Structures are given as C-alpha cells and as structure tokens.
C-alpha positions in Angstrom: -13.9 119.5 22.9 -12.8 121.5 20.0 -9.1 121.9 19.0 -8.7 125.4 20.5 -10.1 124.2 23.8 -7.7 121.3 23.9 -4.7 123.6 23.2 -5.8 126.0 26.0 -6.1 123.2 28.5 -2.7 121.8 27.4 -1.0 125.2 27.8 -2.7 125.6 31.2 -1.4 122.2 32.3 2.1 123.1 31.2 2.0 126.4 33.2 0.7 124.5 36.3 3.6 122.0 36.0 6.1 124.8 35.8 4.7 126.5 38.9 4.7 123.2 40.7 8.4 122.7 39.8 9.2 126.2 41.0 7.6 125.5 44.4 9.5 122.2 45.0 13.0 123.2 46.2 14.7 120.3 44.4 13.4 121.2 41.0 13.0 125.0 41.4 15.9 126.0 39.2 14.6 123.9 36.3 11.2 125.4 36.9 12.4 129.0 36.7 14.4 128.2 33.5 11.3 126.6 31.9 9.2 129.7 32.8 11.9 131.9 31.2 11.8 129.8 28.0 8.0 129.6 28.0 7.7 133.4 28.3 10.3 133.8 25.5 8.0 131.8 23.3 5.1 133.9 24.3 7.0 137.0 23.3 7.9 135.4 19.9 4.2 134.6 19.3 3.2 138.1 20.2 5.8 139.6 17.8 4.9 137.4 14.9 1.2 138.0 15.5 1.5 141.8 15.7 0.2 141.8 19.3 1.4 144.2 22.0 4.5 142.8 23.7 4.5 144.9 26.9 2.8 142.4 29.2 5.1 139.4 28.2 8.1 141.6 28.7 7.0 142.7 32.1 6.3 139.1 33.1 9.8 138.0 31.7 11.5 140.7 33.8 9.6 139.6 36.9 10.6 136.0 36.4 14.3 137.0 35.9 14.2 139.1 39.0 12.6 136.3 41.0 15.2 133.9 39.7 18.1 136.2 40.5 16.9 136.8 44.1 15.9 133.3 44.9 18.9 131.5 43.2 22.0 133.7 43.3 24.1 130.6 42.1 22.0 130.5 38.9 22.8 134.1 38.2 26.5 133.4 38.8 26.4 130.5 36.4 24.5 132.5 33.7 27.0 135.4 34.0 29.9 133.0 33.9 31.3 134.1 37.3 33.7 131.6 38.9 33.7 131.1 42.6 
C-alpha cells in the first residue's frame, strides 16, 4: 500500500475510535473533546491549503451543539460556571 493509502486508513481508524469513545457513556466526554480537537486540525489544514472551510466549520458547530446538549456539565466547565 502506498503512503497516501496508509495515511487515509490511519485517519479513518482515528475517526472510528473517536466515534466509539463517543458511544460509550464512560468515555463520551473524552470522545467529544477529541472530535472537537480533530475538527480544529481539519480547519487548520484547510486554511493552510487554501481549501474552502465551510464544511469543517459546519461540522465543528454540529459537534459543539451535540456536546452542549448531551453533556451540560461539560458546557458549564468550559464556561467556568460554578455550581
């Protein structure tokens, strides 16, 4: 397999692991944070490569909204609210 194919497979495995972490309740918060960081990296690559950034921004917003709705305690911690 050529180098590009190995990289695509590796990135795919990373994405599958993040989704698996998101589906397991015990690791779901870590999974959502990893997805946010991963999508931030995607946006950085798109910016440096001169590619359109609209799709990564929409995905990032969807991930943030999902995290805020599913984990309100995470939103409180990120906004530094004390309970």
